[in-house]
C-alpha positions in Angstrom: -59.9 51.0 77.5 -56.6 50.7 79.3 -53.6 48.9 77.7 -52.2 47.2 80.8 -49.2 44.9 80.8 -50.5 41.6 82.2 -47.5 40.1 84.0 -49.4 37.0 85.0 -49.7 35.7 81.4 -47.4 32.7 80.6 -46.1 34.4 77.4 -45.1 37.6 79.4 -43.4 35.5 82.1 -41.5 33.5 79.4 -40.3 36.6 77.7 -39.3 38.1 81.1 -37.3 34.9 81.8 -35.5 35.3 78.5 -34.6 38.9 79.3 -33.5 38.0 82.9 -31.3 35.1 81.7 -29.8 37.2 78.9 -30.7 34.4 76.4 -30.0 34.9 72.7 -33.2 34.5 70.7 -34.5 34.4 67.1 -37.5 36.6 66.4 -39.3 35.6 63.2 -41.4 38.4 61.6 -44.4 38.3 59.4 -42.2 39.6 56.6 -40.1 36.4 56.9 -37.2 38.5 58.3 -35.3 36.9 61.2 -34.0 39.2 64.0 -31.3 37.6 66.2 -30.0 38.9 69.5 -30.8 39.3 73.2 -34.0 40.7 74.5 -33.5 43.9 76.4 -37.1 44.8 77.4 -40.7 44.4 76.5 -43.9 46.5 76.9 -47.5 46.0 75.9 -46.7 46.9 72.2 -43.1 46.2 71.5 -39.9 44.4 72.4 -36.3 45.4 72.0 -33.7 43.1 70.6 -30.0 43.9 70.9 -27.9 42.5 68.1 -24.2 41.4 68.1 -23.2 45.0 67.4 -25.1 46.3 70.4 -27.6 47.9 68.1 -31.2 47.9 69.3 -34.1 46.9 67.1 -37.6 47.7 68.3 -40.1 45.2 67.1 -43.9 45.6 67.2 -45.4 42.5 68.8 -48.1 42.4 66.0 -45.3 41.8 63.5 -43.9 38.7 65.4 -44.6 35.1 64.2 -42.5 33.5 66.9 -39.7 34.1 69.5 -37.5 31.1 70.4 -34.2 30.7 72.2 -31.3 30.3 69.6 -30.0 26.8 69.4 
């Protein structure tokens, strides 16, 4: 079984748009933690959020409840 990155999926395209536009997001985790920052990259398993201190946080996609642009 290959773990290919399906760039045609709407969710993947939406995340790529958030990365390209350098949009600040809120990432809610199953632990109820909230990670706030800008998306730097995503792959098949994880995404990277850069916080206000330029510190990266790698988040496993299976730990995410939602990702939304910060209001």
